[in-house]
C-alpha positions as CSV (number, residue, x, y, z in Angstrom):
1,M,131.2,292.5,103.8
2,D,133.8,289.8,102.9
3,Y,132.5,286.4,103.8
4,K,135.6,284.7,102.4
5,K,137.8,286.7,104.7
6,A,135.5,285.7,107.6
7,L,135.7,282.0,106.7
8,E,139.5,282.2,106.5
9,S,139.7,283.9,109.9
10,F,137.4,281.4,111.6
11,R,139.3,278.5,110.2
12,K,142.6,280.1,111.2
13,H,141.2,280.3,114.8
14,G,140.2,276.6,114.8
15,F,136.5,276.9,114.0
16,E,135.0,274.8,111.3
17,A,133.5,277.3,108.9
18,V,131.3,276.7,105.9
19,Y,129.4,278.9,103.5
20,F,126.2,278.4,101.5
21,D,124.7,280.7,99.0
22,T,121.2,279.8,100.1
23,A,119.3,278.9,103.2
24,E,118.1,275.7,101.5
25,E,121.7,274.5,101.0
26,A,122.5,275.2,104.6
27,K,119.4,273.3,105.7
28,R,120.5,270.3,103.7
29,Y,124.0,270.5,105.2
30,L,122.6,270.6,108.8
31,A,120.2,267.8,108.1
32,G,123.1,265.7,106.8
33,E,125.2,266.5,109.8
34,I,122.8,265.9,112.7
35,H,121.2,262.5,113.2
36,G,120.0,260.7,116.3
37,E,121.0,263.5,118.7
38,T,119.4,265.5,121.4
39,V,119.4,269.0,119.9
40,G,119.0,272.2,121.8
41,F,118.0,275.6,120.2
42,G,118.9,279.0,121.4
43,G,116.5,281.9,120.9
44,S,117.2,282.4,117.2
45,V,115.1,284.0,114.6
46,T,117.5,282.6,112.0
47,C,116.9,279.0,113.1
48,E,113.1,279.7,113.1
49,Q,113.2,281.2,109.6
50,L,115.1,278.1,108.4
51,G,112.5,275.8,110.0
52,L,115.3,273.8,111.7
53,Y,113.2,272.7,114.7
54,E,110.7,270.9,112.4
55,L,113.4,269.6,110.0
56,L,115.7,268.2,112.7
57,G,112.8,266.9,114.7
58,Q,112.3,264.3,112.1
59,D,115.2,262.1,113.3
60,N,116.4,263.9,116.5
61,T,115.0,264.8,119.9
62,V,114.7,268.6,119.7
63,L,114.4,271.0,122.7
64,W,113.5,274.6,122.3
65,H,111.9,276.9,124.9
66,W,110.3,278.9,122.1
67,K,108.3,275.8,121.1
68,N,107.8,274.2,124.5
69,K,108.4,276.2,127.7
70,E,109.2,273.0,129.6
71,D,112.2,272.2,127.4
72,R,114.2,274.8,129.2
73,Q,114.4,272.5,132.2
74,R,115.8,269.7,129.9
75,Y,118.6,271.8,128.4
76,P,121.4,269.9,130.1
77,E,120.4,266.8,128.1
78,F,121.4,268.1,124.6
79,T,124.5,267.1,122.8
80,V,124.2,269.4,119.9
81,Y,123.3,273.1,120.2
82,L,122.1,275.4,117.4
83,T,122.0,279.2,117.7
84,S,123.0,282.3,115.7
85,A,125.1,285.3,116.6
86,N,124.2,288.9,116.9
87,G,127.5,290.0,115.3
88,V,130.1,288.1,113.2
89,S,133.4,289.7,112.6
90,E,135.5,289.2,109.5
91,T,138.4,288.8,111.9
92,G,136.9,285.6,113.2
93,E,134.9,286.3,116.4
94,L,131.2,285.7,117.3
95,V,129.3,288.1,119.5
96,N,126.1,287.3,121.3
97,I,124.0,289.4,123.8
98,D,121.5,287.7,126.0
99,G,118.9,288.6,128.7
100,S,118.6,285.4,130.6
101,G,121.8,283.7,129.7
102,N,120.5,280.5,128.2
103,R,122.0,281.1,124.8
104,L,125.3,282.2,126.1
105,S,125.7,279.4,128.7
106,A,124.7,276.7,126.2
107,S,127.1,277.9,123.6
108,L,129.9,278.1,126.2
109,Y,129.7,274.8,128.0
110,G,128.0,271.4,127.7
111,P,127.2,270.3,124.2
112,K,129.7,268.3,122.1
113,R,128.9,270.3,119.0
114,V,127.7,273.9,118.6
115,Y,126.6,275.4,115.3
116,F,126.4,279.2,114.8
117,I,124.0,279.7,111.8
118,C,124.3,283.3,110.5
119,G,123.1,285.3,107.5
120,V,125.6,287.6,105.8
121,N,123.8,290.6,107.3
122,K,125.5,289.7,110.6
123,L,129.0,290.3,109.2
124,A,131.0,293.2,110.4
125,P,134.6,294.2,109.5
126,S,136.0,293.9,113.0
127,L,135.3,292.7,116.5
128,E,134.4,296.3,117.6
129,A,132.0,296.6,114.7
130,A,130.4,293.2,115.5
131,I,129.9,294.4,119.1
132,T,128.4,297.6,117.8
133,R,126.1,295.6,115.5
134,A,125.0,293.4,118.3
135,R,124.2,296.4,120.6
136,Q,122.9,298.9,118.1
137,I,121.1,296.7,115.6
138,A,120.3,293.2,116.9
139,A,119.4,294.1,120.5
140,P,116.9,296.9,119.6
141,A,115.3,294.8,116.9
142,N,114.9,291.9,119.3
143,A,113.5,294.2,122.0
144,K,110.9,295.6,119.5
145,R,110.1,292.1,118.2
146,L,109.5,290.9,121.8
147,G,107.4,293.9,122.7
148,C,109.8,295.0,125.4
149,K,109.1,298.3,127.1
150,T,112.6,299.6,126.7
151,P,114.1,302.8,125.2
152,C,115.8,300.8,122.4
153,A,112.5,299.2,121.3
154,T,111.1,302.7,120.8
155,L,114.3,304.5,119.6
156,G,115.7,301.7,117.5
157,R,119.1,302.1,119.1
158,C,120.8,301.2,122.4
159,I,121.3,303.9,125.0
160,D,122.7,301.5,127.7
161,C,119.6,301.8,129.8
162,N,118.8,300.4,133.2
163,S,115.2,299.4,132.2
164,P,113.7,296.4,134.1
165,G,112.8,295.0,130.6
166,R,116.3,295.2,129.3
167,I,117.2,292.2,127.2
168,C,120.9,292.9,126.8
169,R,122.3,291.8,130.2
170,A,125.3,289.8,129.3
171,M,127.6,289.5,126.3
172,S,129.8,286.7,125.1
173,I,132.6,286.7,122.5
174,H,133.8,283.5,121.0
175,M,137.4,284.1,120.0
176,R,138.3,280.5,119.5
177,P,136.4,277.2,119.9
178,L,136.2,276.1,123.5
179,N,138.1,273.0,124.6
180,G,136.3,269.7,124.3
181,A,133.6,270.8,121.7
182,R,133.3,271.2,118.0
183,H,132.2,274.7,116.9
184,T,131.0,275.3,113.4
185,V,130.2,278.6,111.8
186,V,127.6,278.3,109.1
187,L,127.5,281.5,107.0
188,I,124.6,281.9,104.5
189,G,124.6,284.3,101.6
190,E,121.1,285.7,102.6
191,E,119.8,288.1,105.1
192,L,118.5,286.1,108.1
193,G,117.6,286.9,111.6
194,M,117.9,290.2,113.4
């Protein structure tokens, strides 16, 4: 995939977009960007792999329901939100699928700054391919990781089921940054997340 084309597309659409060859470089960038804030985290294997909760917790208040279930009640407090995307198109769109809506809603409204932190494995050539990646790769992998009793966790592919344990219940597509917030796409030249 062409990360340079993706960066150009995101910038053309009004996103801030940066690229780092390594996760360590991206971590240094984020630590330099975020100080004295209340930071919320979306369910993100990428953020967990990078150790961002611990890193940013050194000089910020960090809230993440993966680390403390009670933090979910405090989500309206955060000013900075970190998440990833299930699919990133070279044409400059971000695709996320969610089961409870916390990641989607937080990335859409509330925080002053939103960072989408994504490995190059999330890149797809088009919006349609990014949606397919989110549905056919990321969602089944997440269902399996979470121990969901769904067809996709067993089959490794989405069959658009109606299972009670279904985790893909809503999808968002960020086509442009939302009014009133700064949106930054952080692409990393490593495979990260699902």
